[in-house]
C-alpha positions as CSV (number, residue, x, y, z in Angstrom):
1,M,16.2,55.7,6.7
2,G,18.0,52.9,8.5
3,V,18.2,49.1,8.3
4,E,15.7,49.2,11.1
5,Q,13.0,51.0,9.5
6,K,13.1,48.7,6.5
7,L,13.4,45.5,8.2
8,G,10.7,46.2,10.7
9,D,10.5,43.6,13.2
10,M,12.3,40.9,11.6
11,G,15.6,41.9,13.4
12,V,17.9,39.6,11.6
13,V,19.6,39.9,8.2
14,T,20.6,36.4,6.7
15,Y,22.5,35.8,3.8
16,R,24.7,32.9,2.4
17,L,28.3,32.5,3.6
18,E,29.2,31.3,0.2
19,D,28.0,34.7,-1.6
20,L,29.5,36.8,1.1
21,V,33.1,35.3,0.7
22,N,32.9,35.4,-3.1
23,W,31.7,39.0,-3.1
24,G,34.7,39.6,-0.6
25,R,37.0,37.6,-3.3
26,S,35.8,39.5,-6.0
27,N,35.8,43.2,-4.9
28,S,39.3,42.7,-3.2
29,M,41.7,41.2,-6.0
30,W,45.2,42.1,-5.6
31,P,46.9,41.6,-9.1
32,I,50.7,40.5,-9.7
33,L,51.2,42.8,-12.7
34,F,53.4,40.3,-15.4
35,G,53.8,43.0,-18.5
36,L,56.0,41.5,-21.1
37,A,55.2,43.8,-24.3
38,C,53.1,46.4,-25.6
39,C,50.1,45.1,-23.8
40,A,51.5,46.0,-20.7
41,I,51.3,49.8,-21.4
42,E,47.6,49.3,-22.1
43,M,47.4,47.5,-18.3
44,M,49.2,50.9,-17.2
45,S,47.0,52.9,-18.8
46,A,43.9,50.7,-16.8
47,Q,45.2,51.6,-13.5
48,A,45.5,55.4,-14.4
49,A,42.9,58.1,-13.5
50,S,40.9,58.1,-16.8
51,Y,40.0,54.2,-15.8
52,D,40.9,53.7,-12.4
53,L,40.7,50.2,-11.8
54,S,40.6,50.9,-7.9
55,R,37.1,51.1,-8.3
56,F,36.9,47.6,-8.4
57,G,39.0,47.0,-5.6
58,M,42.6,46.5,-7.2
59,E,43.9,49.3,-5.5
60,L,47.5,47.7,-5.1
61,N,49.1,46.1,-7.9
62,R,51.8,43.8,-6.0
63,P,55.3,43.0,-7.1
64,S,55.0,39.9,-4.8
65,P,53.2,37.1,-5.6
66,R,53.0,35.5,-2.0
67,Q,50.6,38.9,-1.7
68,S,48.8,38.7,-5.0
69,D,45.8,36.3,-6.0
70,L,45.2,37.7,-9.7
71,M,48.1,37.1,-12.6
72,I,47.8,39.6,-15.3
73,V,50.1,38.1,-18.1
74,S,50.0,40.7,-20.9
75,G,52.4,40.2,-23.7
76,R,54.3,37.4,-25.2
77,V,55.9,34.9,-23.2
78,S,59.0,33.4,-24.6
79,R,59.9,29.7,-23.6
80,K,63.1,31.1,-21.4
81,M,60.2,32.8,-19.6
82,A,58.1,30.4,-19.2
83,P,59.3,28.7,-16.0
84,V,59.4,32.0,-14.2
85,V,55.8,32.4,-15.2
86,R,55.1,29.1,-13.8
87,R,57.1,29.6,-10.5
88,L,55.4,33.0,-9.7
89,Y,52.4,31.1,-10.3
90,D,53.0,28.2,-7.9
91,Q,54.0,30.9,-5.2
92,M,50.6,32.7,-5.1
93,P,48.4,31.8,-2.5
94,S,44.8,29.9,-3.1
95,P,42.5,31.0,-4.4
96,K,44.1,32.4,-7.4
97,W,43.2,33.5,-11.2
98,V,44.9,34.1,-14.1
99,L,43.9,36.7,-16.9
100,A,45.6,36.3,-20.2
101,M,45.5,40.0,-21.9
102,G,46.0,40.4,-25.6
103,D,46.6,38.0,-28.5
104,C,50.4,37.1,-27.4
105,A,49.5,35.9,-24.0
106,S,46.3,33.7,-25.3
107,C,47.4,32.1,-28.6
108,G,51.0,33.5,-29.4
109,G,49.7,36.2,-31.4
110,V,51.7,37.0,-34.9
111,F,54.8,35.0,-33.1
112,N,54.4,31.5,-34.9
113,N,57.9,30.3,-34.0
114,Y,60.0,28.0,-31.5
115,A,60.6,30.8,-29.0
116,I,57.6,32.1,-28.1
117,V,54.9,30.1,-26.2
118,Q,51.9,29.7,-28.0
119,G,49.1,30.9,-25.2
120,I,50.2,31.0,-21.8
121,D,47.8,28.2,-20.9
122,E,50.3,25.7,-21.7
123,I,52.0,27.1,-18.3
124,V,49.3,28.1,-16.4
125,P,45.4,27.7,-16.3
126,V,43.7,30.9,-17.5
127,D,40.5,31.9,-16.2
128,V,39.7,35.0,-18.7
129,Y,41.2,35.8,-22.2
130,V,41.1,39.5,-22.9
131,A,41.5,39.5,-27.0
132,G,43.4,42.2,-29.1
133,C,46.5,43.6,-30.0
134,P,47.0,45.3,-27.8
135,P,43.7,45.6,-26.2
136,R,42.3,49.0,-24.9
137,P,41.8,49.6,-21.0
138,E,38.2,48.9,-21.6
139,A,38.8,45.6,-22.4
140,L,40.8,44.8,-19.7
141,I,38.4,46.1,-17.6
142,D,35.5,43.9,-19.1
143,G,37.8,41.3,-18.5
144,I,38.2,41.6,-15.1
145,M,34.7,42.0,-14.7
146,T,34.0,38.7,-16.3
147,L,36.5,37.3,-13.9
148,H,34.4,39.1,-10.8
149,E,31.0,37.5,-12.1
150,K,33.0,33.9,-12.0
151,V,34.5,34.7,-8.9
152,R,30.9,35.3,-7.5
153,G,29.3,32.5,-9.0
154,E,32.0,29.7,-7.2
155,K,30.5,27.1,-5.0
156,L,31.6,25.6,-1.6
157,K,32.8,22.8,-3.3
158,E,35.3,24.2,-5.5
159,W,37.1,26.2,-2.9
160,A,39.3,23.1,-1.7
């Protein structure tokens, strides 16, 4: 049964451009991996066969910020590494999103000292936080699904 039988004599299918673009953006995110500590192992296992992030359109993990639109920061960020994170974020094309994975990236974790950034949101704007020390791959996938819902709900005015 094809579309012609379901539509009858209508002949035209209409959809809002905003929804189509947001659907395309959410289903084709290319993450730049920024694994700094133990959370990076969990992030790698989320890409492996057991969890397979490829089914969410994240087939390619880019090493280059110029080809990425999602930055997954996993692990603790030192003050020395903070300018590098910011530079990579600035080199990403718009639209771009940031996911903070783990307690260290979200709030500094157990490292409450001068050398560790107390939350990556001091450096770059964060869209989704994934809690845990380290968070399981299921938690990362839940965070990605939350980000997909957020992207699908964006309005045309927010694109600029």
